[in-house]
C-alpha positions in Angstrom: 34.0 7.4 -8.0 34.8 8.4 -4.5 31.5 10.3 -4.3 29.5 7.2 -5.3 31.3 5.0 -2.8 30.9 7.6 0.0 27.2 8.0 -0.8 26.7 4.2 -0.8 28.4 3.9 2.6 26.3 6.7 4.1 23.1 5.0 2.9 24.3 1.7 4.1 25.0 3.1 7.6 21.6 4.8 7.7 19.9 1.5 6.8 21.9 -0.4 9.4 21.1 2.2 12.1 17.4 2.0 11.3 17.5 -1.8 11.4 19.3 -1.8 14.8 16.7 0.7 16.1 13.9 -1.5 14.9 15.4 -4.6 16.5 15.9 -3.0 19.9 12.5 -1.2 20.1 10.6 -4.3 19.0 7.9 -2.2 17.5 5.8 -3.2 14.5 6.2 -1.2 11.4 3.3 1.2 11.2 1.9 3.5 8.5 1.7 7.2 8.4 -0.4 9.4 10.7 -3.7 8.5 9.2 -3.0 8.9 5.5 -6.0 10.0 3.4 -8.3 9.4 6.4 -6.5 12.1 8.3 -7.8 14.7 5.8 -11.3 13.4 5.7 -11.1 11.1 2.6 -12.5 7.7 3.4 -11.5 6.0 0.2 -9.4 6.6 -3.0 -12.4 7.6 -5.1 -14.6 9.9 -2.9 -17.3 10.1 -5.5 -20.9 9.7 -4.4 -21.7 7.6 -7.5 -19.1 5.3 -9.2 -18.2 6.1 -12.8 -19.5 3.9 -15.7 -16.1 2.1 -16.1 -16.1 1.1 -12.4 -19.7 -0.1 -12.6 -18.8 -2.2 -15.6 -15.7 -3.6 -13.9 -17.7 -4.5 -10.7 -20.5 -6.1 -12.8 -17.9 -8.2 -14.7 -16.2 -9.2 -11.4 -19.5 -10.2 -9.9 -20.4 -12.2 -13.0 -17.0 -14.0 -12.9 -17.4 -14.7 -9.1 -20.9 -16.1 -9.7 -19.6 -18.3 -12.6 -16.7 -19.6 -10.4 -19.2 -20.3 -7.6 -21.4 -22.3 -10.0 -18.3 -24.3 -11.2 -17.6 -25.4 -7.7 -21.1 -26.8 -7.1 
């Protein structure tokens, strides 16, 4: 039980230290150093042509958006 409490206290201290550092630096939280774009991948699926399932999903979404647009008018 002592190990669990010690671990909890250590994690709590680290979180408090990070919060204090964030408050004093007044920086916004930023992402990683480029993510996938950093290794040359512009999007999740870097395929030249979308797969059939994606084409169907996009067609269904476009049809639904068109239907909703017609309902507003």
